[in-house]
MIKEPA-216770 format. One line per 10 residues: number of its first residue (from 1); for each residue x, y, z of N, C-alpha, C. Coordinates in steps of 0.02 Angstrom, whole numbers, plus 50000, padded with zeros to 5 digits. Layout:
<atoms>
NUM) X:Y:Z:X:Y:Z:X:Y:Z; ...
</atoms>
This chain:
<atoms>
1) 50363:51476:49176:50336:51537:49207:50292:51516:49266; 50300:51550:49323:50264:51532:49384:50190:51549:49378; 50150:51509:49413:50078:51521:49415:50063:51583:49457; 50013:51620:49436:49993:51680:49472:49967:51662:49541; 49989:51696:49594:49967:51680:49662:49893:51696:49670; 49858:51660:49715:49786:51669:49725:49766:51741:49743; 49810:51777:49777:49793:51845:49798:49777:51891:49739; 49806:51875:49681:49795:51917:49622:49724:51911:49594; 49689:51857:49612:49621:51846:49587:49567:51872:49634; 49587:51892:49694:49537:51916:49742:49504:51979:49717
11) 49439:51986:49732:49403:52045:49709:49431:52108:49741; 49453:52103:49804:49482:52162:49836:49545:52185:49799; 49584:52137:49774:49644:52155:49736:49625:52190:49671; 49575:52164:49637:49554:52195:49575:49526:52265:49587; 49490:52274:49644:49463:52340:49660:49521:52389:49672; 49572:52367:49708:49630:52410:49721:49663:52429:49655; 49668:52382:49609:49699:52396:49544:49663:52452:49507; 49596:52445:49499:49564:52495:49457:49555:52561:49494; 49550:52560:49560:49546:52623:49597:49612:52662:49595; 49667:52625:49607:49732:52657:49607:49750:52681:49537
21) 49739:52640:49487:49755:52659:49418:49714:52719:49396; 49649:52719:49414:49606:52774:49395:49628:52839:49430; 49642:52835:49494:49663:52894:49532:49730:52920:49505; 49776:52874:49490:49840:52895:49464:49832:52930:49397; 49789:52904:49355:49777:52933:49289:49752:53005:49296; 49703:53015:49340:49674:53082:49348:49724:53131:49377; 49757:53111:49432:49804:53156:49466:49864:53172:49422; 49888:53122:49385:49946:53132:49342:49931:53182:49287; 49872:53175:49255:49853:53221:49201:49839:53291:49227; 49807:53296:49285:49791:53362:49312:49854:53397:49337
31) 49898:53359:49369:49957:53390:49400:50011:53408:49349; 50025:53362:49303:50082:53371:49259:50066:53391:49186; 50003:53383:49167:49984:53397:49097:50035:53365:49049; 50043:53299:49051:50095:53266:49010:50079:53271:48936; 50132:53268:48897:50127:53266:48824:50089:53328:48796; 50085:53381:48836:50050:53443:48815:49978:53428:48794; 49945:53386:48833:49876:53366:48816:49828:53425:48819; 49846:53477:48854:49800:53534:48858:49788:53566:48789; 49835:53558:48744:49826:53586:48676:49767:53553:48640; 49750:53492:48661:49694:53456:48631:49632:53460:48676
41) 49643:53448:48740:49586:53440:48786:49557:53506:48812; 49596:53559:48809:49570:53623:48834:49519:53654:48786; 49530:53644:48722:49485:53669:48669:49475:53744:48673; 49524:53779:48702:49523:53852:48708:49462:53877:48747; 49433:53833:48787:49373:53853:48826:49381:53834:48900; 49443:53817:48920:49455:53798:48990:49422:53731:49009; 49420:53686:48961:49386:53621:48972:49435:53564:48988; 49497:53582:49003:49547:53529:49014:49526:53484:49072; 49510:53513:49130:49491:53473:49189:49428:53433:49175; 49380:53464:49141:49318:53429:49125:49331:53368:49082
51) 49370:53377:49029:49384:53321:48984:49426:53266:49017; 49472:53287:49060:49511:53238:49097:49465:53198:49144; 49416:53231:49173:49369:53197:49218:49327:53146:49179; 49305:53164:49119:49266:53118:49077:49310:53057:49059; 49372:53070:49040:49418:53015:49022:49431:52971:49082; 49437:53001:49142:49448:52962:49203:49388:52917:49217; 49328:52943:49205:49268:52902:49215:49268:52843:49167; 49291:52854:49105:49296:52800:49057:49346:52747:49081; 49403:52770:49106:49453:52724:49133:49424:52683:49190; 49387:52717:49234:49357:52684:49292:49310:52628:49270
61) 49265:52643:49225:49215:52594:49203:49248:52535:49168; 49295:52550:49122:49327:52497:49084:49368:52451:49130; 49409:52480:49175:49450:52440:49219:49408:52402:49270; 49353:52431:49292:49308:52396:49338:49278:52335:49305; 49257:52343:49243:49227:52287:49206:49278:52232:49192; 49337:52253:49169:49390:52204:49154:49417:52171:49218; 49421:52210:49272:49444:52182:49335:49397:52130:49361; 49332:52142:49354:49282:52092:49374:49289:52029:49333; 49300:52037:49268:49309:51979:49224:49371:51939:49245; 49425:51975:49261:49487:51940:49281:49477:51901:49345
71) 49437:51926:49390:49423:51892:49454:49398:51821:49442; 49359:51811:49389:49330:51746:49376:49377:51700:49335; 49435:51726:49315:49482:51684:49279:49514:51631:49323; 49507:51639:49391:49535:51589:49436:49506:51520:49424; 49448:51517:49394:49416:51452:49379:49431:51428:49308; 49473:51466:49273:49486:51449:49202:49547:51404:49193; 49579:51383:49248:49638:51341:49242:49701:51379:49262; 49757:51354:49239:49822:51383:49258:49832:51451:49224; 49842:51502:49266:49857:51570:49241:49926:51589:49265; 49971:51603:49218:50040:51619:49236:50051:51694:49236
81) 50111:51714:49257:50129:51786:49256:50129:51812:49185; 50148:51770:49137:50148:51791:49066:50076:51808:49044; 50028:51767:49065:49959:51781:49049:49936:51846:49081; 49958:51857:49143:49938:51918:49178:49966:51980:49144; 50028:51977:49122:50059:52035:49088:50020:52050:49023; 50003:51997:48986:49965:52006:48925:49896:52036:48940; 49866:52014:48995:49800:52040:49014:49805:52115:49029; 49857:52134:49067:49866:52205:49084:49876:52248:49021; 49917:52221:48975:49927:52258:48912:49861:52264:48874; 49821:52211:48876:49756:52213:48843:49709:52263:48875
91) 49711:52268:48942:49669:52317:48977:49685:52388:48953; 49749:52404:48951:49770:52471:48930:49750:52483:48858; 49757:52433:48815:49738:52441:48744:49663:52454:48737; 49623:52417:48776:49550:52425:48770:49527:52494:48796; 49554:52515:48854:49533:52581:48879:49559:52637:48834; 49615:52625:48799:49640:52673:48751:49591:52682:48693; 49561:52627:48673:49512:52630:48618:49452:52674:48637; 49428:52666:48699:49370:52706:48721:49388:52779:48731; 49448:52792:48759:49470:52861:48767:49479:52894:48699; 49508:52857:48652:49518:52884:48584:49451:52901:48551
101) 49402:52857:48563:49336:52870:48534:49306:52934:48563; 49315:52944:48628:49289:53005:48659:49324:53067:48630; 49390:53064:48624:49427:53122:48597:49408:53134:48524; 49400:53080:48486:49380:53086:48416:49312:53122:48409; 49265:53101:48452:49198:53133:48450:49201:53204:48475; 49244:53216:48527:49250:53283:48555:49278:53332:48503; 49323:53307:48461:49353:53350:48409:49309:53356:48347; 49253:53323:48348:49207:53328:48292:49232:53295:48229; 49275:53246:48235:49300:53210:48176:49352:53248:48137; 49382:53300:48167:49433:53338:48132:49497:53297:48120
111) 49509:53250:48163:49568:53206:48156:49543:53135:48149; 49576:53095:48107:49556:53026:48097:49561:52986:48162; 49513:52940:48170:49510:52902:48232:49574:52863:48245; 49601:52830:48194:49660:52788:48204:49722:52831:48220; 49724:52893:48198:49779:52938:48216:49775:52953:48291; 49714:52967:48314:49704:52979:48385:49720:52916:48426; 49699:52858:48400:49709:52795:48435:49783:52779:48445; 49822:52789:48392:49893:52773:48397:49927:52814:48451; 49912:52879:48453:49942:52922:48504:49916:52903:48574; 49853:52890:48577:49821:52875:48642:49849:52810:48671
121) 49859:52760:48630:49886:52696:48654:49956:52707:48682; 49998:52744:48646:50066:52757:48670:50066:52795:48736; 50024:52848:48740:50021:52889:48801:49995:52847:48860; 49945:52806:48848:49915:52766:48903:49965:52715:48930; 50002:52683:48885:50051:52635:48908:50104:52669:48951; 50125:52728:48931:50176:52765:48969:50149:52787:49037; 50085:52804:49040:50055:52827:49103:50041:52768:49150; 50010:52715:49123:49987:52661:49167:50042:52612:49187; 50100:52615:49155:50153:52569:49173:50174:52579:49246; 50169:52640:49271:50190:52654:49340:50145:52620:49392
131) 50080:52633:49392:50038:52599:49442:50036:52524:49433; 50036:52499:49371:50033:52427:49360:50096:52393:49389; 50154:52420:49374:50217:52389:49398:50221:52392:49474; 50205:52450:49503:50210:52458:49576:50161:52412:49612; 50099:52409:49589:50049:52366:49621:50067:52292:49613; 50090:52273:49554:50108:52203:49542:50167:52181:49586; 50217:52224:49592:50274:52207:49635:50251:52203:49708; 50208:52248:49729:50184:52248:49798:50145:52184:49813; 50102:52163:49768:50063:52103:49779:50105:52040:49773; 50156:52042:49730:50200:51984:49725:50240:51975:49789
141) 50265:52029:49818:50300:52026:49882:50253:52002:49937; 50191:52028:49935:50141:52008:49985:50127:51933:49979; 50123:51908:49917:50110:51837:49907:50167:51794:49934; 50229:51818:49925:50286:51781:49952:50284:51778:50027; 50265:51833:50059:50260:51834:50132:50204:51787:50155; 50149:51785:50119:50094:51741:50137:50116:51668:50132; 50151:51650:50077:50175:51581:50069:50223:51562:50125; 50268:51608:50143:50317:51595:50195:50282:51586:50263; 50233:51629:50276:50196:51623:50339:50157:51558:50343; 50127:51538:50287:50089:51475:50286:50136:51416:50296
151) 50197:51420:50265:50244:51366:50274:50266:51360:50347; 50280:51417:50378:50301:51416:50448:50245:51391:50493; 50183:51413:50479:50126:51390:50519:50115:51316:50512; 50124:51290:50451:50115:51219:50439:50167:51179:50478; 50229:51204:50477:50281:51169:50514:50269:51174:50589; 50248:51234:50611:50237:51244:50683:50180:51202:50709; 50129:51189:50667:50072:51151:50689:50085:51076:50691; 50138:51054:50660:50153:50982:50658:50200:50965:50714; 50173:50939:50770:50214:50923:50828:50256:50861:50817; 50244:50824:50763:50284:50764:50750:50352:50782:50721
161) 50362:50845:50704:50425:50867:50676:50468:50900:50729; 50533:50885:50726:50581:50917:50771:50621:50968:50732; 50625:51027:50758:50665:51079:50727:50729:51089:50766; 50785:51077:50733:50850:51083:50765:50881:51150:50746; 50900:51189:50796:50929:51256:50786:51004:51254:50801; 51042:51294:50764:51113:51299:50779:51124:51351:50834; 51187:51367:50849:51202:51413:50904:51183:51485:50887; 51163:51498:50824:51140:51564:50805:51063:51568:50801; 51031:51516:50828:50957:51512:50830:50926:51507:50760; 50963:51477:50714:50937:51468:50646:50917:51395:50637
171) 50858:51384:50607:50836:51316:50595:50880:51284:50542; 50909:51226:50558:50955:51192:50512:50929:51124:50490; 50887:51094:50532:50863:51027:50514:50793:51018:50542; 50746:50996:50499:50678:50980:50520:50663:50909:50499; 50652:50866:50549:50639:50795:50534:50585:50769:50581; 50556:50713:50563:50505:50681:50605:50537:50654:50669; 50501:50661:50724:50527:50635:50789:50543:50561:50785; 50502:50524:50749:50512:50451:50745:50574:50432:50705; 50600:50480:50665:50659:50464:50624:50724:50472:50663; 50723:50508:50718:50784:50519:50757:50804:50455:50794
181) 50866:50436:50789:50892:50377:50823:50927:50396:50887; 50980:50435:50881:51015:50460:50940:51056:50521:50921; 51077:50556:50972:51118:50616:50964:51178:50611:51011; 51237:50626:50985:51294:50627:51030:51336:50690:51020; 51369:50711:51074:51409:50772:51073:51477:50759:51042; 51504:50810:51008:51570:50806:50978:51602:50875:50982; 51632:50891:51039:51661:50956:51055:51608:51011:51047; 51616:51057:50999:51569:51112:50991:51511:51095:50945; 51505:51033:50928:51453:51010:50882:51414:50952:50913; 51358:50935:50882:51322:50874:50899:51309:50836:50834
191) 51310:50771:50838:51295:50728:50780:51225:50700:50789; 51182:50715:50741:51113:50691:50743:51107:50632:50695; 51094:50573:50721:51086:50513:50680:51011:50500:50671; 50991:50493:50609:50920:50483:50595:50911:50439:50534; 50850:50415:50526:50834:50372:50469:50800:50412:50414; 50820:50397:50352:50787:50426:50294:50774:50368:50247; 50712:50344:50249:50696:50283:50212:50729:50224:50247; 50768:50187:50209:50804:50130:50238:50876:50147:50256; 50895:50209:50248:50964:50230:50261:50970:50267:50327; 51028:50259:50358:51044:50297:50419:51090:50354:50399
201) 51071:50414:50418:51110:50473:50400:51131:50511:50462; 51183:50552:50453:51209:50593:50508:51210:50666:50487; 51186:50709:50533:51188:50781:50521:51229:50812:50577; 51280:50851:50557:51323:50884:50606:51298:50955:50618; 51280:50969:50680:51250:51033:50698:51294:51070:50749; 51307:51132:50735:51348:51172:50782:51304:51198:50839; 51306:51165:50895:51270:51186:50955:51293:51141:51012; 51269:51155:51072:51288:51115:51130:51232:51067:51149; 51249:51016:51186:51199:50969:51211:51150:51005:51257; 51174:51053:51294:51132:51090:51341:51077:51129:51303
211) 51096:51158:51246:51047:51196:51208:50993:51152:51177; 51006:51086:51173:50957:51039:51145:50909:51013:51198; 50922:51029:51260:50885:50998:51315:50810:51009:51309; 50789:51071:51299:50717:51086:51294:50685:51051:51235; 50718:51053:51177:50692:51020:51117:50687:50945:51127; 50738:50915:51157:50739:50843:51168:50682:50822:51215; 50673:50857:51270:50621:50839:51317:50551:50847:51286; 50542:50900:51246:50478:50913:51215:50458:50856:51168; 50507:50826:51135:50492:50774:51085:50509:50703:51108; 50517:50695:51173:50524:50627:51200:50592:50595:51193
221) 50644:50634:51178:50711:50607:51176:50739:50606:51248; 50775:50554:51264:50797:50543:51333:50873:50543:51337; 50900:50575:51387:50972:50576:51397:50994:50508:51427; 51043:50477:51396:51069:50414:51422:51137:50424:51455; 51169:50477:51437:51234:50494:51465:51245:50568:51452; 51295:50597:51482:51307:50669:51474:51315:50689:51401; 51339:50643:51359:51353:50658:51289:51304:50626:51241; 51249:50597:51266:51202:50561:51222:51129:50576:51238; 51090:50582:51183:51017:50580:51187:50994:50521:51146; 50944:50485:51172:50916:50427:51137:50843:50437:51122
231) 50821:50407:51067:50749:50402:51054:50726:50335:51081; 50691:50333:51138:50674:50269:51170:50633:50223:51125; 50598:50250:51075:50558:50208:51031:50602:50163:50988; 50667:50179:50983:50712:50137:50943:50757:50092:50987; 50749:50095:51052:50788:50053:51097:50754:49986:51105; 50791:49932:51090:50763:49865:51095:50777:49833:51164; 50834:49849:51193:50851:49818:51257:50906:49857:51292; 50906:49854:51357:50961:49880:51398:50998:49821:51427; 51063:49820:51420:51103:49764:51446:51171:49789:51467; 51207:49746:51503:51275:49762:51524:51324:49727:51478
241) 51376:49764:51461:51427:49733:51419:51476:49694:51462; 51529:49669:51431:51577:49626:51466:51610:49663:51524; 51615:49728:51520:51648:49767:51573:51599:49791:51625; 51536:49772:51621:51486:49792:51670:51453:49858:51654; 51468:49890:51596:51438:49953:51577:51369:49942:51547; 51320:49977:51572:51253:49972:51546:51251:50006:51478; 51223:49971:51428:51218:49998:51360:51149:49987:51332; 51131:50028:51283:51066:50022:51249:51078:49998:51178; 51040:49948:51157:51043:49924:51088:50985:49954:51050; 50999:49978:50989:50947:50008:50948:50922:49959:50895
251) 50864:49973:50868:50832:49927:50821:50855:49935:50749; 50908:49973:50738:50934:49982:50671:51002:49948:50666; 51008:49904:50618:51069:49865:50611:51128:49910:50592; 51185:49895:50623:51246:49931:50607:51262:49989:50652; 51215:50006:50697:51227:50061:50743:51266:50037:50804; 51308:50078:50833:51345:50058:50892:51299:50055:50954; 51321:50019:51004:51285:50019:51068:51295:50087:51102; 51243:50112:51134:51245:50178:51165:51254:50170:51240; 51306:50201:51269:51316:50195:51341:51262:50229:51381; 51244:50199:51438:51193:50227:51482:51223:50233:51552
261) 51224:50293:51578:51252:50303:51645:51199:50288:51698; 51221:50274:51760:51175:50258:51814:51127:50315:51828; 51150:50376:51816:51108:50435:51829:51045:50436:51787; 51049:50408:51726:50993:50413:51680:50959:50346:51666; 50984:50292:51694:50958:50226:51676:50885:50216:51698; 50867:50244:51756:50799:50233:51781:50748:50268:51736; 50763:50331:51718:50716:50369:51675:50710:50338:51607; 50764:50311:51581:50762:50278:51516:50724:50213:51520; 50736:50175:51572:50702:50110:51579:50627:50118:51584; 50603:50171:51616:50531:50183:51623:50496:50196:51557
271) 50534:50219:51508:50504:50236:51443:50506:50179:51393; 50538:50125:51411:50542:50067:51365:50482:50022:51372
</atoms>
């Protein structure tokens, strides 16, 4: 079971819970008169609204007290969603006990307390399930958005990471700039060669070399030929092969020599 997100422990969250639940309780009872409660609460004297108001005040006080207590549970260790569900069920059970006590006293003891309690617990669970479920789903979605935003901000703040996008502008690969060895074009794709630990890996990305130009320049990758980008930090030497073609040797064993055209040799040489 997942740990409860920090937003659920904030005092503002707890305040929203008991205010919304209390308001829902009052409006629901006044508007719909569920379970024919007027037969008990009206007392044939037009006291339905008055008694509902007293019960709402009880709900407010109990939920405010329990919400404050829950706020401090953040220091009690790992709290999961299962714990939270049990806590919510306990809140409804406790406020049901106080509401039942009020109704029992209001009726002058004509009905046994536990008879009132059993009905009250059932009615309260049916009433409060709506605000509890709606608020919990809303805060869970909010927590997911917060986590996603924090993850994106963390990635965005780290300039040592390169984000490679495909031709649909979707992020497909995020790696450290220092891990990139070279990139070469392959028709409608590019092959990104990079290090992961002691291994050399290749990632095939659907995009053009031209679309990589801004990203490459931003992170210090240098074009060595129309179809190649190099990470100059991995270039050990520039030399000519037997045919007079200038090539770059990389510091990772087993990699091929990378061709360097005259157009780009000066800019590459300055960065070595």
